[in-house]
C-alpha positions in Angstrom: -27.9 39.1 17.0 -27.9 35.5 15.9 -30.7 33.0 16.4 -31.1 29.4 17.3 -31.5 27.2 14.2 -33.9 24.9 16.1 -36.4 27.3 17.7 -35.4 30.8 16.3 -34.8 32.1 19.8 -32.3 35.0 19.9 -28.9 34.3 21.4 -25.9 36.4 22.2 -23.4 34.3 20.2 -23.2 31.2 18.2 -19.9 29.8 19.5 -17.0 30.7 21.8 -13.3 30.9 20.7 -10.3 30.4 22.9 -6.5 30.9 22.3 -6.5 28.8 19.0 -8.9 29.1 16.2 -9.5 25.4 16.1 -10.5 25.4 19.8 -14.1 26.5 19.9 -17.2 25.6 21.8 -20.7 25.7 20.3 -23.3 27.8 22.1 -26.3 26.2 23.7 -29.8 27.7 23.4 -31.4 28.6 26.7 -34.9 28.0 25.1 -34.5 24.5 23.7 -31.2 23.3 25.2 -29.9 22.4 21.8 -26.7 23.6 20.0 -27.5 27.1 18.6 -26.1 26.5 15.1 -24.2 23.2 14.4 -23.8 24.3 10.7 -20.9 26.5 11.5 -18.7 23.4 11.7 -20.1 21.8 8.6 -18.5 22.2 5.1 -20.2 24.1 2.4 -21.2 20.9 0.7 -23.4 19.9 3.6 -24.9 23.4 3.7 -25.7 23.1 0.0 -27.3 19.7 0.5 -29.4 21.1 3.3 -30.4 23.9 1.0 -31.5 21.5 -1.7 -33.4 19.5 0.9 -35.0 22.7 2.2 -34.2 22.2 5.8 -35.4 25.1 7.9 -32.1 25.3 9.9 -30.1 26.2 6.8 -32.2 29.3 6.1 -31.8 30.5 9.7 -28.1 29.9 9.4 -27.7 31.7 6.1 -30.0 34.6 6.9 -29.1 35.3 10.5 -26.0 33.5 11.7 -23.6 33.5 8.8 -20.6 35.7 9.5 -21.6 36.7 13.1 -18.7 37.3 15.4 -18.0 34.7 18.1 -17.6 35.2 21.9 -13.9 35.6 22.5 -13.1 34.0 25.8 -9.5 35.2 25.9 -10.7 38.8 26.0 -13.6 38.4 28.4 -12.1 36.1 31.0 -10.5 37.4 34.1 -6.8 36.1 34.1 -6.9 35.5 37.8 -10.1 33.5 37.7 -11.8 30.9 35.7 -15.1 32.8 35.7 -16.1 35.5 33.3 -15.5 39.1 34.3 -19.1 40.2 34.6 -18.6 43.0 37.1 -17.0 46.1 35.7 -16.2 49.3 37.7 -16.6 51.4 34.6 -20.2 50.7 33.8 -20.6 53.6 31.4 -17.5 52.6 29.4 -18.8 49.0 29.3 -22.2 50.1 28.0 -20.6 52.3 25.4 -18.4 49.4 24.3 -21.3 47.0 24.1 -23.3 49.5 22.0 -20.5 50.1 19.6 -19.9 46.4 19.3 -23.5 45.8 18.6 -23.7 48.5 16.0 -20.5 47.2 14.3 -22.0 43.7 14.3 -25.2 44.9 12.7 -23.3 46.9 10.1 -21.2 43.8 9.2 -24.3 41.7 8.9 -26.0 44.1 6.6 -22.9 44.3 4.5 -22.6 40.5 4.3 -26.3 40.2 3.3 -26.0 42.9 0.6 -22.9 41.1 -0.8 -24.8 37.8 -0.8 -27.8 39.4 -2.5 -25.6 40.9 -5.3 -23.7 37.6 -5.8 -26.8 35.4 -6.0 -28.6 38.0 -8.1 -25.8 38.0 -10.7 -25.7 34.2 -10.8 -29.4 34.1 -11.2 -29.4 36.6 -14.1 -26.5 34.8 -15.9 -28.2 31.4 -15.5 -31.6 32.7 -16.6 -30.1 34.3 -19.7 -28.3 31.1 -20.6 -31.5 29.1 -20.1 -33.6 31.4 -22.3 -31.0 31.4 -25.1 -30.8 27.6 -25.0 -34.6 27.2 -24.8 -35.2 29.4 -27.9 -33.6 27.7 -30.9 -33.8 29.0 -34.4 -36.1 27.8 -37.1 -34.0 24.7 -37.8 -34.5 23.6 -34.1 -30.9 24.2 -33.0 -29.2 26.8 -31.0 -27.2 29.2 -33.3 -23.4 28.9 -33.1 -23.0 32.7 -32.8 -25.3 35.1 -31.0 -25.7 38.7 -31.8 -25.2 41.3 -29.1 -28.7 42.6 -29.7 -30.1 39.3 -28.7 -28.0 39.1 -25.6 -28.7 42.7 -24.5 -32.4 42.2 -25.1 -32.5 39.0 -23.1 -30.5 40.6 -20.3 -32.9 43.6 -20.2 -36.0 41.4 -20.0 -34.5 39.1 -17.4 -33.4 42.0 -15.2 -36.8 43.7 -15.5 -38.7 40.5 -14.7 -36.5 39.7 -11.7 -36.6 43.1 -10.2 -40.3 43.3 -10.6 -40.9 39.9 -9.0 -38.7 40.6 -6.0 -40.1 44.1 -5.5 -43.7 42.8 -5.8 -43.2 39.9 -3.4 -41.3 42.1 -0.9 -44.0 44.8 -1.1 -46.8 42.2 -0.6 -44.9 40.6 2.3 -44.2 43.9 4.1 -47.9 44.7 3.7 -48.9 41.4 5.2 -46.5 41.8 8.0 -47.7 45.3 8.8 -51.3 44.1 8.9 -50.2 41.4 11.3 -48.3 43.9 13.4 -45.2 41.9 13.1 -43.1 44.4 11.1 -42.2 47.2 11.8 -42.1 46.1 15.4 -44.2 48.1 17.8 -42.5 49.3 20.9 -43.3 47.0 23.8 -45.3 44.7 21.6 -42.7 42.0 21.1 -43.7 38.8 22.9 -41.5 37.6 25.8 -41.0 34.3 27.5 -41.8 35.6 31.0 -38.2 36.5 31.8 -38.1 39.6 29.6 -36.2 37.8 26.8 -37.5 38.1 23.3 -38.8 34.9 21.8 -38.7 35.4 18.0 -35.2 36.2 16.8 -36.5 36.4 13.3 -38.6 39.4 14.2 -35.9 41.0 16.2 -33.3 40.8 13.4 -35.6 41.1 10.4 -34.6 43.1 7.4 -36.7 43.6 4.2 -33.8 42.5 2.0 -34.1 39.0 3.6 -37.2 38.4 1.5 -35.5 38.6 -1.9 -32.5 36.9 -0.5 -34.6 33.9 0.6 -36.2 33.7 -2.9 -32.8 33.7 -4.5 -31.5 31.0 -2.2 -34.5 28.8 -3.0 -34.8 29.5 -6.7 -31.1 29.1 -7.6 -31.1 25.3 -7.4 -34.1 24.8 -9.7 -32.7 27.4 -12.1 -29.3 25.6 -12.3 -31.1 22.3 -12.8 -33.0 23.8 -15.7 -29.8 25.1 -17.2 -28.2 21.6 -17.0 -31.3 20.0 -18.5 -31.4 22.6 -21.3 -28.2 21.0 -22.8 -30.3 18.1 -23.9 -33.3 20.3 -24.6 -35.6 19.3 -27.5 -38.1 21.9 -28.6 -41.7 20.8 -28.3 -43.2 19.8 -31.6 -46.4 21.5 -32.7 -49.5 19.4 -32.0 -50.6 17.1 -34.8 -53.9 17.9 -36.4 -56.7 15.6 -35.3 -57.9 13.4 -38.2 -61.5 13.0 -38.9 -61.3 9.2 -38.1 -59.6 9.5 -34.8 -61.6 9.5 -31.6 -60.7 11.5 -28.5 -60.9 9.9 -25.1 -63.5 12.4 -24.0 -65.7 11.6 -27.0 -65.6 7.9 -26.1 -66.6 8.7 -22.5 -69.5 10.9 -23.7 -70.9 8.2 -25.9 -71.0 5.7 -23.1 -72.7 8.0 -20.5 -76.3 6.9 -20.0 -77.3 10.6 -19.8 -78.5 12.7 -22.7 -76.1 15.6 -23.1 -77.0 18.4 -25.5 -74.8 18.5 -28.6 -73.7 22.1 -27.9 -72.4 21.1 -24.5 -70.5 18.1 -26.1 -69.0 20.4 -28.7 -67.8 22.8 -26.0 -66.3 20.0 -23.9 -64.5 18.5 -27.0 -63.1 22.0 -27.9 -61.8 22.5 -24.3 -60.2 19.0 -24.4 -58.4 19.9 -27.7 -57.2 23.2 -26.2 -55.8 21.4 -23.2 -54.1 18.7 -25.2 -52.6 21.3 -27.6 -51.3 23.4 -24.7 -49.7 20.4 -23.0 -48.0 19.2 -26.2 -46.6 22.6 -27.0 -45.5 23.4 -23.4 -41.8 23.3 -22.3 -42.0 20.5 -19.7 -38.6 21.4 -18.3 -39.5 25.0 -17.8 -42.9 24.2 -16.2 -41.3 21.6 -13.9 -38.4 23.8 -12.7 -40.7 26.8 -12.3 -43.1 24.8 -10.2 -40.2 23.5 -8.1 -38.8 27.0 -7.7 -42.2 28.3 -6.6 -42.7 25.6 -4.0 -39.1 26.1 -2.7 -39.6 29.9 -2.5 -42.9 29.4 -0.5 -41.2 27.0 1.9 -38.3 29.4 2.4 -40.6 32.3 3.1 -42.6 30.2 5.6 -39.3 29.8 7.6 -38.6 33.5 7.5 -42.1 35.0 7.9 -45.0 34.2 10.3 -47.4 33.7 7.4 -49.8 30.8 6.8 -49.5 28.5 3.8 -52.2 30.2 1.7 -50.8 33.6 2.5 -47.3 32.6 1.4 -48.7 31.0 -1.8 -50.4 34.3 -2.5 -47.2 36.2 -2.0 -45.3 34.0 -4.4 -48.0 33.9 -7.1 -48.5 37.7 -6.9 -44.8 38.2 -7.7 -45.0 35.7 -10.5 -48.1 37.2 -12.2 -46.8 40.8 -12.0 -43.4 39.8 -13.3 -44.9 37.8 -16.2 -47.1 40.8 -17.2 -44.2 43.3 -16.9 -41.9 40.9 -18.7 -44.3 40.5 -21.6 -44.6 44.2 -21.9 -40.8 44.5 -21.8 -40.4 42.0 -24.6 -42.9 43.9 -26.8 -41.1 47.2 -26.0 -37.6 46.0 -26.7 -38.7 44.3 -29.9 -37.9 40.9 -31.4 
């Protein structure tokens, strides 16, 4: 069942079709009196721009409404009347038809989501492999003209292991949080209603666990492609230059002008910490750090649209997946060898 992209209220259909495919009418949400999903009339470029801008409606459209069948007015209209044929003498046959249509729609939706998950996953893996190869030049500072199959296979293995670990960890933590909240799996009779017996939250009613990794892939794909484009002009970070005996660090100048006596041991510890921070920043891949930060923020925002979690909870879910994936990826690199 699709949902309204404005309020996430469940609806029967997104739009209605008539005799010609170009003659359609957008559905109106009974909860907010807005069009259910205007994005069905928009080209893919507009949807891509909305995804880059992280608009909530595009996530609801892609996760719940994409590919849902419309309401066919030519089949459900009484030919002798302009009203819909609601009364049916064969109530059992109608109920059976409705159930079969609902099951068919759910099966098509799951199939579409699985296909999207595989497609985005393969694009993400290929992009990540290209980024890592371009970001790891040889000793001369350039990317080698020819790459051995062992390097490609090793990079592929590490990328797949890290990606699967991240998605499984984030999905597991998310399902645990949803279970603690009593949101999923739904408890019989516990779904909130709007007083008319209609279910309010279409996200909960149509939720599937695979929507979690699919949301992360949607949000992380743009930063990953951005990193891939920027890697073309990538320059490896130079090792930090040694600090000469005559040079003075900014922190040392501040400590000398503080009118408070600070023990020399504390000053030495602060100066050592400053040097470690400066060396780490100088040797860090700024493109990698920036795109990963952007991807994490985007993933958190996308999960906030999908899940009923608070900001700090969503941050914990994303960071948990990152930390576990980094540890497993490091172990995989050591296991697969240089």
